[in-house]
N, CA, C and O of each residue as an XYZ file, in Angstrom:
320
protein
N      20.598    -13.252     26.084
C      20.620    -13.536     24.665
C      19.417    -12.866     24.000
O      18.288    -12.973     24.479
N      19.677    -12.171     22.884
C      18.606    -11.470     22.177
C      17.849    -12.429     21.266
O      18.396    -13.400     20.743
N      16.578    -12.116     21.100
C      15.774    -12.878     20.145
C      16.066    -12.372     18.739
O      16.664    -11.310     18.567
N      15.650    -13.124     17.750
C      15.816    -12.686     16.363
C      15.061    -11.379     16.141
O      15.553    -10.482     15.457
N      13.869    -11.271     16.719
C      13.080    -10.046     16.570
C      13.840     -8.845     17.128
O      13.809     -7.765     16.537
N      14.526     -9.025     18.268
C      15.326     -7.941     18.849
C      16.480     -7.554     17.922
O      16.763     -6.370     17.737
N      17.140     -8.552     17.347
C      18.250     -8.283     16.437
C      17.762     -7.537     15.186
O      18.402     -6.592     14.724
N      16.633     -7.974     14.655
C      16.063     -7.295     13.485
C      15.723     -5.854     13.838
O      16.007     -4.936     13.068
N      15.119     -5.661     14.996
C      14.774     -4.302     15.431
C      16.004     -3.406     15.498
O      15.976     -2.272     15.020
N      17.079     -3.909     16.089
C      18.301     -3.107     16.204
C      18.852     -2.731     14.835
O      19.342     -1.617     14.647
N      18.776     -3.642     13.891
C      19.276     -3.353     12.545
C      18.374     -2.363     11.812
O      18.856     -1.435     11.162
N      17.064     -2.568     11.923
C      16.118     -1.742     11.169
C      16.059     -0.315     11.713
O      15.892      0.628     10.939
N      16.191     -0.142     13.011
C      16.018      1.205     13.561
C      17.122      2.169     13.144
O      16.946      3.380     13.284
N      18.257      1.679     12.635
C      19.313      2.586     12.177
C      19.250      2.831     10.668
O      20.027      3.619     10.130
N      18.328      2.158      9.995
C      18.190      2.337      8.545
C      17.441      3.628      8.222
O      16.636      4.103      9.024
N      17.710      4.192      7.046
C      16.859      5.299      6.582
C      15.428      4.795      6.409
O      15.206      3.604      6.192
N      14.472      5.693      6.504
C      13.048      5.321      6.451
C      12.712      4.498      5.206
O      11.959      3.527      5.290
N      13.266      4.881      4.056
C      12.943      4.158      2.820
C      13.423      2.713      2.869
O      12.742      1.819      2.366
N      14.581      2.475      3.466
C      15.086      1.104      3.570
C      14.302      0.306      4.610
O      14.052     -0.885      4.421
N      13.919      0.952      5.694
C      13.102      0.278      6.699
C      11.755     -0.117      6.101
O      11.202     -1.164      6.439
N      11.235      0.720      5.216
C       9.976      0.404      4.533
C      10.151     -0.832      3.656
O       9.248     -1.664      3.579
N      11.287     -0.962      3.003
C      11.559     -2.151      2.193
C      11.581     -3.410      3.055
O      11.067     -4.455      2.655
N      12.176     -3.305      4.234
C      12.211     -4.444      5.156
C      10.787     -4.832      5.547
O      10.444     -6.014      5.559
N       9.969     -3.848      5.864
C       8.585     -4.120      6.235
C       7.829     -4.765      5.087
O       7.073     -5.715      5.292
N       8.028     -4.257      3.888
C       7.372     -4.837      2.717
C       7.799     -6.284      2.524
O       6.973     -7.133      2.190
N       9.077     -6.573      2.729
C       9.567     -7.945      2.586
C       8.960     -8.856      3.648
O       8.591     -9.994      3.355
N       8.857     -8.368      4.857
C       8.239     -9.153      5.925
C       6.788     -9.469      5.577
O       6.330    -10.597      5.759
N       6.071     -8.471      5.077
C       4.682     -8.689      4.683
C       4.587     -9.686      3.533
O       3.650    -10.482      3.481
N       5.555     -9.651      2.605
C       5.599    -10.637      1.526
C       5.779    -12.040      2.098
O       5.087    -12.969      1.682
N       6.698    -12.202      3.043
C       6.917    -13.513      3.650
C       5.669    -14.010      4.371
O       5.337    -15.193      4.306
N       4.983    -13.105      5.057
C       3.747    -13.483      5.743
C       2.685    -13.924      4.736
O       1.983    -14.911      4.956
N       2.574    -13.192      3.642
C       1.605    -13.535      2.605
C       1.935    -14.893      1.996
O       1.056    -15.739      1.830
N       3.210    -15.095      1.665
C       3.665    -16.335      1.040
C       3.403    -17.543      1.947
O       3.063    -18.622      1.462
N       3.557    -17.363      3.235
C       3.355    -18.448      4.200
C       1.908    -18.530      4.684
O       1.580    -19.342      5.548
N       1.047    -17.683      4.121
C      -0.374    -17.645      4.525
C      -0.528    -17.367      6.011
O      -1.404    -17.928      6.670
N       0.325    -16.500      6.533
C       0.240    -16.113      7.943
C      -0.654    -14.888      8.082
O      -0.716    -14.058      7.175
N      -1.338    -14.772      9.201
C      -2.177    -13.584      9.402
C      -1.299    -12.342      9.533
O      -0.215    -12.383     10.116
N      -1.792    -11.243      8.980
C      -1.078     -9.973      9.082
C      -2.046     -8.920      9.603
O      -3.257     -9.046      9.418
N      -1.527     -7.887     10.248
C      -2.411     -6.827     10.734
C      -3.067     -6.097      9.555
O      -2.379     -5.467      8.751
N      -4.372     -6.184      9.458
C      -5.096     -5.572      8.346
C      -4.884     -4.070      8.326
O      -4.788     -3.466      7.258
N      -4.812     -3.470      9.498
C      -4.688     -2.015      9.538
C      -3.416     -1.532      8.871
O      -3.410     -0.452      8.279
N      -2.336     -2.302      8.951
C      -1.102     -1.820      8.338
C      -1.256     -1.731      6.826
O      -0.795     -0.766      6.217
N      -1.906     -2.734      6.204
C      -2.130     -2.677      4.762
C      -3.038     -1.508      4.407
O      -2.759     -0.757      3.473
N      -4.127     -1.358      5.157
C      -5.072     -0.283      4.877
C      -4.412      1.072      5.032
O      -4.557      1.936      4.167
N      -3.696      1.268      6.115
C      -3.048      2.553      6.359
C      -2.005      2.860      5.293
O      -1.913      3.994      4.824
N      -1.217      1.853      4.906
C      -0.177      2.083      3.905
C      -0.795      2.340      2.543
O      -0.304      3.184      1.794
N      -1.869      1.626      2.209
C      -2.541      1.844      0.921
C      -3.109      3.253      0.870
O      -2.949      3.959     -0.125
N      -3.767      3.656      1.938
C      -4.348      4.995      1.992
C      -3.250      6.055      1.863
O      -3.430      7.045      1.155
N      -2.134      5.859      2.530
C      -1.019      6.804      2.457
C      -0.463      6.863      1.032
O      -0.176      7.947      0.525
N      -0.311      5.714      0.392
C       0.208      5.678     -0.971
C      -0.708      6.421     -1.933
O      -0.237      7.185     -2.776
N      -2.002      6.202     -1.814
C      -2.958      6.884     -2.684
C      -2.858      8.388     -2.489
O      -2.875      9.145     -3.459
N      -2.756      8.821     -1.249
C      -2.642     10.252     -0.976
C      -1.346     10.825     -1.542
O      -1.343     11.935     -2.073
N      -0.246     10.081     -1.435
C       1.029     10.562     -1.960
C       1.010     10.663     -3.482
O       1.662     11.537     -4.054
N       0.271      9.778     -4.136
C       0.238      9.765     -5.592
C      -0.772     10.745     -6.182
O      -0.796     10.959     -7.394
N      -1.595     11.335     -5.337
C      -2.583     12.296     -5.837
C      -1.870     13.410     -6.578
O      -0.967     14.052     -6.042
N      -2.285     13.632     -7.813
C      -1.688     14.670     -8.632
C      -0.399     14.266     -9.322
O       0.239     15.095     -9.971
N       0.000     12.994     -9.192
C       1.248     12.540     -9.807
C       1.179     12.590    -11.330
O       2.200     12.756    -11.996
N      -0.016     12.449    -11.875
C      -0.209     12.520    -13.314
C      -1.102     13.717    -13.610
O      -2.326     13.585    -13.629
N      -0.504     14.884    -13.842
C      -1.296     16.099    -14.009
C      -2.242     16.053    -15.205
O      -3.256     16.750    -15.211
N      -1.931     15.250    -16.214
C      -2.786     15.195    -17.394
C      -3.869     14.116    -17.286
O      -4.638     13.914    -18.225
N      -3.929     13.427    -16.151
C      -4.950     12.393    -15.942
C      -6.307     13.060    -15.762
O      -6.466     13.924    -14.899
N      -7.290     12.661    -16.574
C      -8.613     13.274    -16.422
C      -9.257     12.911    -15.085
O      -8.990     11.847    -14.526
N     -10.089     13.788    -14.591
C     -10.815     13.516    -13.355
C     -11.937     12.521    -13.646
O     -12.273     12.272    -14.804
N     -12.503     11.962    -12.596
C     -13.619     11.029    -12.755
C     -14.783     11.715    -13.460
O     -15.452     11.112    -14.300
N     -15.019     12.966    -13.121
C     -16.110     13.708    -13.747
C     -15.862     13.886    -15.248
O     -16.786     13.774    -16.054
N     -14.610     14.162    -15.613
C     -14.277     14.312    -17.028
C     -14.435     12.986    -17.779
O     -14.886     12.968    -18.924
N     -14.069     11.897    -17.142
C     -14.204     10.586    -17.777
C     -15.672     10.203    -17.979
O     -16.024      9.557    -18.965
N     -16.518     10.607    -17.037
C     -17.940     10.244    -17.097
C     -18.770     11.210    -17.948
O     -19.940     10.943    -18.222
N     -18.179     12.314    -18.361
C     -18.910     13.330    -19.115
C     -19.495     12.706    -20.385
O     -18.803     12.012    -21.131
N     -20.783     12.970    -20.612
C     -21.443     12.451    -21.792
C     -22.071     11.075    -21.606
O     -22.770     10.587    -22.493
N     -21.828     10.454    -20.468
C     -22.434      9.145    -20.186
C     -23.569      9.330    -19.183
O     -23.454     10.145    -18.267
N     -24.664      8.585    -19.342
C     -25.759      8.719    -18.371
C     -25.342      8.213    -16.988
O     -24.464      7.361    -16.853
N     -26.003      8.768    -15.966
C     -25.685      8.376    -14.590
C     -25.970      6.897    -14.329
O     -25.244      6.253    -13.571
N     -26.999      6.364    -14.937
C     -27.388      4.980    -14.686
C     -26.971      4.062    -15.834
O     -27.750      3.213    -16.267
N     -25.779      4.228    -16.312
C     -25.272      3.423    -17.400
C     -25.169      1.958    -16.958
O     -24.542      1.684    -15.935
N     -25.763      1.007    -17.696
C     -25.652     -0.396    -17.313
C     -24.168     -0.846    -17.337
O     -23.383     -0.432    -18.190
N     -23.839     -1.679    -16.394
C     -22.462     -2.178    -16.288
C     -22.429     -3.662    -16.594
O     -23.425     -4.368    -16.439
N     -21.273     -4.121    -17.029
C     -21.114     -5.552    -17.287
C     -21.158     -6.309    -15.976
O     -20.659     -5.835    -14.956
N     -21.757     -7.486    -16.007
C     -21.762     -8.307    -14.790
C     -20.444     -9.056    -14.710
O     -19.821     -9.372    -15.724
N     -20.043     -9.326    -13.502
C     -18.775    -10.042    -13.306
C     -19.012    -11.498    -13.313
O     -18.071    -12.277    -13.163
């Protein structure tokens, strides 16, 4: 008899990558909702990958240097 995890694996491995990613995102949502521990590396790796994929997505977005132009380097910041 297969475990639920085995059944899920069999279903997910035949899905296109984008749909399998949705399944993973849903699982992570359930873990978050139930306050269950999740592998930190998966969030970090996926966040880093997303940032890299979005680089250049907005060609008219000013660079950090352009945004800071005209402001002193040691500009006081609001306290949180």
